N, C-alpha and C positions, 0 to 999 in steps of 0.2 A: 644519800643526800641529806643534808641537814638544813632546816629552815627555822628561823625564829623571827617574830615580829611583835611590835608593841604599837598600839594606837590609842590616842587620847583625843576625845572630842569635847570642846569647851564652848558652852553657850555664854557669850558675854552679855547678850541681850536678845530679845525676840528677833532682832534684825541683823545680828552679827554672830556668825558661827565660825569656829576655828577647828581644823583637824590636823593633828600632828602624828606623823608615823616615822618609826625607825625599824629597820629590818636587817637581817643577816641571812645569807644562804651560802652553802658550801656544797659543791659537786665534785666528785672524784671518780677516776677510773684507772684501772691497770689492765693493759692488754698483754696477758701472759701467754706463752706458748711452750708446751713441753712435749717431748717425744714419747710415744707409747711403746716404742721398741728401741733397741740399742743399735747404733750405727758404728761401723768401724771408724777409727780416727782418720783414716785416709780419705774419707768422704767429706771431711769438714771444709766448708768454705772459709770460715774463720776458726783458727785453732782453738779447740775446746768448746765451740758453739754448735757443732753439728752441721748437717747439710742446710743450705739456704734455699731460696725460692728458685724454681725453674719455670720459665714461660716460653712456650714454643708457638711461634706464629703470631704473637701479640706484640705489645709494647711494654716498655719498662714502667710506664705510668698507668697501665690498663687497670681499670677498676672492675671490669667484667671479665667473662671468660675469654681466653685467647682463641685463635683460629683452631688450634689442635688441642692443647692442654695447658694447664697451669697447675703445678704441683709444689709441695713443700709448705713450710710455715708462711704465715702472713708476713709480708716484708716489713710491716710496722710492729712486729712482735717486740715486746719489751717497752713499749711506749707507756707513759703515765701522765696524769694531769690532776691538778688541784686548783679549782677555781673558786675564789671567794668574792662575794659581793656585799658591800656595806651601803645601805640605802637610807636616805633621810629626805623627808618631804614635809612641808608645812603649807597649808592652804586656808584662805579666808573666803567666806560667802557673806556678802553684805547686801542687804535690801534697803533701798532708800528711794522713796517716791516711785517714779516710773523705771528706776534702774535696779538691776540685779547684777552685782559685780562679783566676779571670781578672780582671785589673784593668789599667787603662791610661788614657791621655789621647790626644786627637786635636785638632789645630788646623789651620785653613786660612785663609790670608790671601788675599783676593780683590781683584783690581784689574780693573775693567771700564772701559776707555777707549772712549767712544762718540762717533761722529759720525753718529748715526742719525736725525736729523730728517728727516721725510718732506715731500713736496710742495714741494721746493725749486724745481721748475720749473713748479708750478701744476697743479691738478687741477680740472676742471670737470665738473659733473653736471647733466644735463638730464632733466627729468621725463618727457618724451615726445619722439617724433620731430618733432612739430609745433613744440614750443618750441625744439628744436635748430635747425630750419630758420629759426625766428624769431630765434635768437641769444640767447634769454633763459635764463640759467642758474638752475636750482633752488638750486645751491650751488656756489660757487667757493672753493677752499681753497689757501692758499699760506703757506709758512714764510718770512717776509721776512728773517730773520736765521739764521745757522748758527753755533752755538758748540759746540765739542767739550766733553763733560762727562767727568769722571773719577770713577766710582763706586767706593766702597771699603767693605769689610766684613770683620770678623773673625768666623769661625765656630769654635766649640769644643765639646768634650765630654769628660767623664770617666765611667768606668763601673766597676762592681764586680759580679762574679757568682760564686756558689758552687754547685757541684754536689756534693750530699751523698748518699752511698750509705747510707740509713738502715737498710736491711736487705738481705739478699742478693737479695730480689725487689722492692725498692722504692727508687727513686732520685728525689730532689727537687732541683730547680734553681730558684734565686731570685737576682734581680739588680736593679740600678738603674742607669739611664743618665741623666745630666744634660747637656742640650745648651743652647746659648745662641748668640746673635749680637749684634753691636753695632749692628744695624739696617742701613739702606741710606743711605749717607752720600756726600756729594760733596766732593772734595778741596779745592775753593776756595769752599765754602759757597754753591754755586749750585743746591742741591737745591730745586726748586719743586714745589708740590703745591696742588691746589684743596681747600679745606676746606668743610664744611657749617656753616651758622649754627645757632643753637639750634632753629630751626624746621625744620631739615633741608633748607634751600635752599642751593644752591651760592653761595659768595661770589664776586663778580666778579673780584677780584684774587687772585693766587696768594700763598701763604705761601712765602717764600724763606729758607733757612737751611742749616745743616750737614746735616740729616737730612730725609728726606721724611716721617718719622713725628713726630707730636706726643707719642707715648708708645711706648716700645719694650717690647712685650709678649713678647719672645723672650729674656728673661734667665733665667727659671727654668722650663725645660721638663724636667720629670722624667718618665721613662718606666720604669715597673716591668716586670719580666719574671718570670714564674713558670711552671713546668712540672713534670710528674711522669711517671714510667714505672713501671708496676706489673705484675708477673706474679702474679696472685692465687692460682694453684695451684702455683706454683714448679715447673712442669713444662716451661717454655719453649714451650708450645703455645698459650698465651693471653697477650695483651698488651693493656693498657689505657694509653692515653696521653692527656694533656690539657695545654693550655697557654694562656697569656694574655699579651698584651703591648701596650704603648702606644708608638706610633711617630710621629715628627714629620718633616715635610717643610720643612726650613729654606728660607726665601725668599731665594734667591741669584741671581735673574734677573728683576729688576723694571725694567730699563732700557727694555724695549720700551714700557712705559706712560709713562715719565717723561722720555724724550728730547725730546719735542715740546711743551714747556710754556713759556708766556711767563714772564718777560720775555726769555729767551735764545733759545728755539727754538719759540715759539708758532705754532700754525697759525691764521692769520687766515681768517675765513670771510665771504663776501658772499652774500646770498640774494636770489633773485627780482629780479635786475638784468640789463640787457644785458651780455653778455660783453665787448663792445668798449668799454664804459664803464669797465672795470677794466684790461684789458690794452692795451698791454704795460706791465708793472710795472717801474719802475726800481729795481733792487735797492739802490741807494745812497740813494734818497729815502725819508724817513720815511713811514710809513703815517699815516692820520688817527688822531686820538686814540681811545683805547679807549672803546667805548660804555658809558655809565653815566648815572645821574641827572643831568639838567641839561647833558648833553653834546650839542650839536646835531649833526645830520647834515651832511656824511658822517662816519661814525665806523666803527671796526673792531670786529667781533665775533671772539672766539676760540672754537675748539672745545675744550671742557674735557676733559682726560684726567687720569688719576691712579690712585692706590691709596688705599684706606681709610686715613686717617691714624693710626688706632689699631688697625690690623688685628692679629689674633691668628694664630698659626702653624697651618697646616693639620695636622690630627691624625687618626690612625686607630687605633682599638682593634681588635685581632684576637684570636679565641679558637677553640679546636677541642677536640673530644673524639673519640677514636678507639678502636675495639675491633678487634683482630685475632685470628683463631682459625684454627689449623691443623686442618682436618677429618680428614685422613689424611695420609699421607706426601707425596703429590704435590699435595694440594689445600689452598688457604687462602682465607679470605674476610676482607675488610676493610670495615668500616662506620664512617663518620665524619660528625659534624656540624661544619660550618665556618661561622663567622660573623664579621662585621666591622661596625664603625660608624665613619663619618668625620664630622668637623665642622670648622668654620672653613676650609673649602676656598674658594679664590678663584673667584668667578663674575663674569661680565660684567653690569654694570648701567648704565643711563643715569639718573643722579640728577636730570637736568634734563628729564625727561619728565613728562607730565601724570599725576598719581597716579590710580589707579582708585578708583571709588566704587561704592556699592550703590544701585541705582535704588529710590527711595522713592515715586515717583509712580504712582498706580493706573493711569493710562493709558499707562504706559511712558515711556522716556527716549530721547533722541537721543544716540548715541555718535559719536565722530569725532575727538576730540583737536584738534590744530591743523591737521590736513590737510583736504582737500576731501571725502573720502569720508564718507558718513553711513550710519548703520544705526539701527534701532529695537530696543530691548531691553525685556523685560518687567519688571514690578515685582519686586524681590528679586534680580535678576541683577546681577552685577558688570560694570561697564563703564567706559570712559574718556569723560568728558563733553567736549562741545565747548567749547573755551576760545579766547581771543584770542591767547594766547602761552604760552611755557614759564614754569615757576616763576621762573626768572631770565631775563628777556627780553633781557638784555645778553650772554648766552652762547648758543652753539649747542647741538646735540645732544651729549651727553656719552658717554664710553666709559671706564668705571671698573672696577677690580677691587675687589670687596668680599669680605671673609672671612665669607660667610654661606651657603656651600654645605654640604649634608649628603649623606651616602651611607649605604646599608645593604645588606648582602649576607647571605643565609642559604642554606645548601645542605646537602642530604643526599647523601652519596657512598657508593656500594657498588662494591666491586671483588672479583671472583672470579678466581683464577688456578689453573690445573691444568697440571702438567708431564706430558708424555707421553714415550714412548720415542723413541729416535733423535734427541734434541735438540729435538723439537717441543714447543710450548707453546700452550695455549688460554687466552685472557684476555678477560673481559667486564667492562665498567664502566658504571655508570648514575649520572647526576647529576641531581638535581632541585633547582633553585635559583631564588631570587627576588632581583632586584637593583633597587634604587631609587636614583636619583641626580639631582642638580640640576646642569645645565650641564656636559655631558660634555667640552666644549672651551671654553677661555677666550675665544676670539675669536668664539664663537657666542652666540646668545640663550639666556638661562636656560630650560631645559626640565626637566620631570620625566619620566624614562623608566622603564619597567617591563619586565623581561625574565624569562621563565620558559623554561628549556631543559632538555633531557635529551640525553645522548650515550651511545652504546653502541658497543662494539668487539666484533666477532665474528670467527670463523675466516675468513680470506681477505679481510678488508677492514674498513673503518671506516665507520659511518654516523652522521650527525649530523642531528638534527631539532630545530628551534627554533620557538618561538612568542613 
């Protein structure tokens, strides 16, 4: 990693200060894989590349251990990345009368050069040990071509904030920050993304252009800030503080989802076929035509990946109200209510899965999707009906990021602090909180989690109890 920065602080007058910064950083990695023994050419998944990955009892996208075993090279072997950031900022601090004003701009030019297509050597998934011994793959995935992509984006912001001392015991702070990006763009107009049709079904062919977005919803991201500090009795023993702000998480790392899409780096999938009817794959030979209406077998299915084409920027609103009271000279108590609400967070969704329904049959319904497992559900329950195929039968299982996640956090915080003699201090704190969120990690299934917890600190140690 390489980092360089330059900062210049200029004092125009005792009341006007300017700080100028420029910086550059470069991060890079190569995920290389090499065999420590020699394998016969007959075991190659891709001619000249050696054996690929084998997964038994798991999934093609499994990031952890499968049910039985996972062997072979990392399916992302051969991936590389070069990420450059060019940053510029300029800010003023101005003091005038009862006002303390902060204002400035910030820009960052992002270059993300990716060679991150996975499954270049082939990845096979077997449903059970029996099908493995029989040689029948549940899913075989391979990226037949490898094209490096150059992602580009410009991120920027301007801000203005005024801290006003309205009275000797009352201070108000108000400000506004406007952020924006130019989207997620490819330098040679090779940005591919799968889109949904008006019925919400994935289209078979990708849309290719300069940007992965059909609409850039990150142009006018306005984040207000407001806060106050009040000493109601003007005796410095009591303080009440409150604040609110809106904050955005600019999307500047989408290449993970977009490096492996056709027509440049698509992951071809083959389901429920003998492994040796597919391998070895000749990397220079074209694959069969893409599966679609009126295209005869054999044909090639692709695993769809991507990002919601009109995604909005992940946003969090935070607020707090705090009261502090000095009970006597060595003792103080702090009580606070803290809350936040998040929306438009990215969550992982398979839009090519069977949609859930509500059972309307008095005798119950049979659930099972497109798999072999079956279950009976009662009338009124939500379930996945048994169907013959996915909404788009010409595509495999999808892995997409949609801006549909929500979060909520509420907490009561109490802190008591007492100073003793000889430098000793006793402090106790208590937190009662409730946290709700969807999909805590992008590469995991969407879940709703609930968490209530309290913590306390006492003399001699710290105890934590959670439920």
